[in-house]
N, C-alpha and C positions, 0 to 999 in steps of 0.2 A: 502492500498499498506506498511506502514511503518515494517510490517513485515518482506518483501524480505532484507529492507536492514539489520536488526537483524539476520534472519536466517545467508545472507548472513557475517553478522561481527560476528556470532558466530561461522559457519563454522572454519572461519577462521582465530580466537583463539586459538583453538584447541593445535594449537603446541608449540606458545608462552605458552598459559599453563601447557602444557609437563614441559618444561622448568624451568618455576614457579617449576613446581612441586616437579623436579628431587630435584631445590634448596632447598625447604624446607623440602625434604626428609632427605636432608644432612645433615641440619642446625638441627633436631629431631633428628640421628640417634646420635650425637657430642654433643648435647646439655650438656646432664649429665659428657664428658668426665671434663680433668684439661683443660685450656687453653693453648695451646703450647707457648713458650717461643722461645728468641733465634733466632735459624737459622731455627727451625723450621714453628716458627712464619712469621720468612722474604715468607721463603720455600712458603706458604700458601696463602700471602699478593701479591708475585708474582705470584702466579697462579690464583688467584682474578682476575691478572689485576687493582687491588684498585689503586689507586692517581694519574690515569688517566688525570684528571681535572687542576695539578699541573700543574707548566712549567716543562719539564723535558728538552732533550737535542736538540738546537733548528737544524730545519730540512728544507731546501726548497723543495718547491714544484710546479713541472710544473704544468699545469694545461691548458687542449685545448678543444674547443668546437665552431665548427657553429656557425654562425655570428649569432648576437641576433636580425634579422629578423620575429623573427619567438616568440607570447608572452610565450610561454610554454620557447626558449629555451634561450631565455632570460631570464627568470628564474630560469635556472640551472646556467647561469651565477654568475645570482646576489646571489643565494643563497652563490654558493661558494666563492662568491670574501669574503660573509659576515661570511660567517663561517671561514675562516682563517683568516678573522681580528680579530677576538676573542682569538688569541692565538700570546702571546705574543714570541714563539718559534718556530713558524715558517714566514719562507718569501716565500712569491705565487711570480712565476712569471709564467706569461699568456702569452702564444703564439697565435696571431692568427693565428688560422683553413683555412685560404684562402676559394676559391668561390669551388671549390672539393676537391676528397680527393686525389690526384696527392700531389695537393700545402698541405694540410695540412701533408703529410708523407713529403716533404719538412722542415715543420715549427719541426718536430719532429725531423729531422734528426739533426736541428742544437740544439734544447735542449737537447737531448741526449751528445750531446757533451759535452754541461756547466755541468751534470752529477747530478743532483737536486735528491735527498736523494729519491724522490718520484713521479710518473706522474698520476693527476685523467684527464683521458683522457674521452671524447664524442668523438665519432669519425662518420666524413662525412658519412662514410659507412663500415661496420664493419670489411663485408670481406675484403675490402679492404686497410683497415689500420692493419689487421693481422700481416703481415708481422714488419710492424714499433713498434706494438708492442714486442716481438718476440724478434726486434731486441735491446730496453729498455730490458725487462728484460736478455739477454743474457749480456747487459753490468752490469747486477746487479742492475738496477734500476727496483724496481716493480711497477708496473701498477697498479692500480687503472681502467678498464673497466666502463663507464657508460652506461646505459640504450641500445646503439645498439653494440648486442655480438658479441665480435671477433668470427671467424670459427675453430677461434684453443684455446683450453683452457691453451696453451702452454702459448699462446702473455698476459697472465692475471694474476697478484700474487691473485687480486679477482673482483670479477663480480657485480655489485649493479646494481639493474633495479627495474622495474617494474612488474607487472603481466600484460602483455601481455594479456595471454589464460583467466586469473581471469576476465580481461578489456569485454571480451565479452563475460563468461558468467554470468557474473552481470547485463550485458544491456542484453542477455536472456533472463534474470530468471523474471527479470520486465516486456519487453515485453510479454513471455511469461504468465509470472500471469495476467497480463491483458485483452490479447487473450484467454485466456484459455476457449477451449472450438469449439472457431469459426475454423477449421481446413481451412477453405477457406481464411484466411486470406494475405492481400496482406502488405509484407513486404519486405521494402526497405532496402537497406545498401549503405552510402556511406563511402567507405573506407579509406586510407593514400596513401601512395605511396605501390606501389603491390609487388616491387622486396624486400622489404624489412623484416627478417627475423620478425621485430616484427609486423607488417602487417597482414601477412599471421596469427601469432599464435590468433591476436583481432579475423581472420572470422573464426577460426578453432571454439574457443572456444564458440564464438555467437553464429553460422551454429549447433553444438550439442548439445549449454543449447537448444536453439529453439526446437528439433528436439525429446527434452523428454517430451515436450508440443504437439506435433505431428504439429508440424510450420513448417515453412521451408524459407530461404531470396529469394525472390519470383522477386526483382529486383536488382542492383548490381551494381553502380561504383565506381569508385577507383580518388581521387584529388591529390593534395601534399602538402599538410598543409597549405597549403596556402586561405586564402580569395578569390581571386578571382576563383583559381581553386575548392574551395567549389562552388563557385557562377554559376560557371560555367558548373558544373558536375548536379549540386541538376538542376539548371532549363531543362538542358536535360532528370533530370530521370522522373522530371515532368510533360515535356511533352509527354516523354512515356509512362505513366500511370496514363490514367484518374480514377482511384481510388487505393489511397494508407492508411491502418488500422493505422503502423507506419512505420520508419524509427530511425534505429539510425545509428548516425552520429559517428566517432574514435571521432576527434577530434572538442574539442573548438576551438581556432586558424582560421582552416577552416571556423569552424558551424558560426563564423560571416559571411560570405560570403553565407550559405548554408541558413541563415534566411532572408539575403534579397533576396536570389532568391523565397524563399516562402512566402515574404510578397508582393512581384513582382506579384503576380500569385492570391492570396489572399486567397489561399486553404486551408481548417481550418478543412477538413475531420479526423485527422489524429494528433498526440502524436509521438514527437517525444523524444530519446532519447540522452546525450552527451556522448564527452569525453573526461578526463581531470581533469575536475576542477578549469575550469577558473572563475578569476571572474566576466566576462560577464556569462557568464553564469547563474551563482549561483543568479546574480540580476534580469534576467530573469524568472526563477525558483520559483525565492521568491513574484517575481510581477506578475505569469501566465499573462503575456502580451502577449506569444509569442505558440505553438505548442509544443515549448523546456517544460519539464516537469522533468526532470532525467538529473542525470548526471552521470556518472561513476566513479573514481577516477585515476588517472594518475601522483602522485605526483612529482615537478621536489624539491620538499626538498631531494630528494635524492644525488644533489647534494653536501649537506651541512652535510651530512650521508658521501660523499664520501671524505667529504672533509678531515671528522675528522679520521674516518680511516687509510686514505694514512698517518695522522699524527701518529696515534700509528702504526703500520707499521714501518715504518721509522724511528719509538723510539723503537723498538723492544718489543713492550707491545703486549696486549689483553685484550678485553673486560672486563673490571670490572666486570657487572652481568655471566658471564661464568666461566669455571672450567677450562678450558681449554685454551692454554695459548698465542692462537696465534688470530687473528682475523681468521674467519673462509673465507671461497673458495669464497661463494657466498650466496648473502644478494638479497633475492625479495620484495619487497613491497604490503602489500595487500592492494587488488581495492577494495573502500568502491560503496555505491551508497547512492546519494544527493538527495534527494527532498523536497518538498515541507515543509515538518514538523519537517527535520534536518538541515535545509540550515545555520541555521545561526549557528548551532557550528561550520559549515565547511567553511564562510563567512574570517575568518581573515586568511586561509591555504592558498585562492583563488588569482591569479595572471591572471594579467591584459593583454586581447589579442592586 
């Protein structure tokens, strides 16, 4: 089973390898030339974005994310605050996102009036917060759109998100590899919030990956990324399907409820794949005490990266490992496959549901 994770990781490293290869090529081409001095040397340092860790111009960064009543969201906020705290030149202004999109819009309008140097924003709903993102951008405040994508790319300076489609592919590949040749397999999918594009992307990746093995989703339900909703829809699913071979649950937080419903029925004929990479899920994978034997990552560490990138953008810097003068427009984090064979490596990165 470990070859699934290895193959996925290898494919996802191709782009990174290409970037590193380009850097190696540049070094090889210039290694025999005289080292530049004076203005030329300074220009090369600027182009490489060197010295990014050293304190620079003091900047104020606004931050807004939904209430931390969900383990992954709580980890997002914790990562953002912790990363901001590592910089002596960053002042973090956190604003309450409220209970829904209109409340977050109102909070952002107040934040924009304070004229921060950048805003890191995880929207309640990407489409409904697009206008607020555009308003900030038009006011000269770069917006770092985190996770839930705006409907207009012009509403943000940078989008950083997990690979939702890749999550589905990873889950489908794991399940397809285990059930290869069993074309009559009953495969269930427990999705998150169906109205969100990220859920739609996860489902599309899952469906397309299964199809390569001649498999398909036979039972699908959608929850709301909460423990209770996970438990409720799973109870209904298990009642409707008398036999299941595999389940993919999109979210490890709602997975707490999913596992509770499974335990109540005593059903053991299937195996399960999770999503996000919570510490709870990884502990179950390591112990082997539930049907959950794998999870595919959606790292909340993206919030820490978003904070670092917001600082660089506000200070007019680029990334130190890139030749480009500016931070890229979009960054998508890879989804990795966690199994019992490699779980120890990922445990330190887990978040508590």
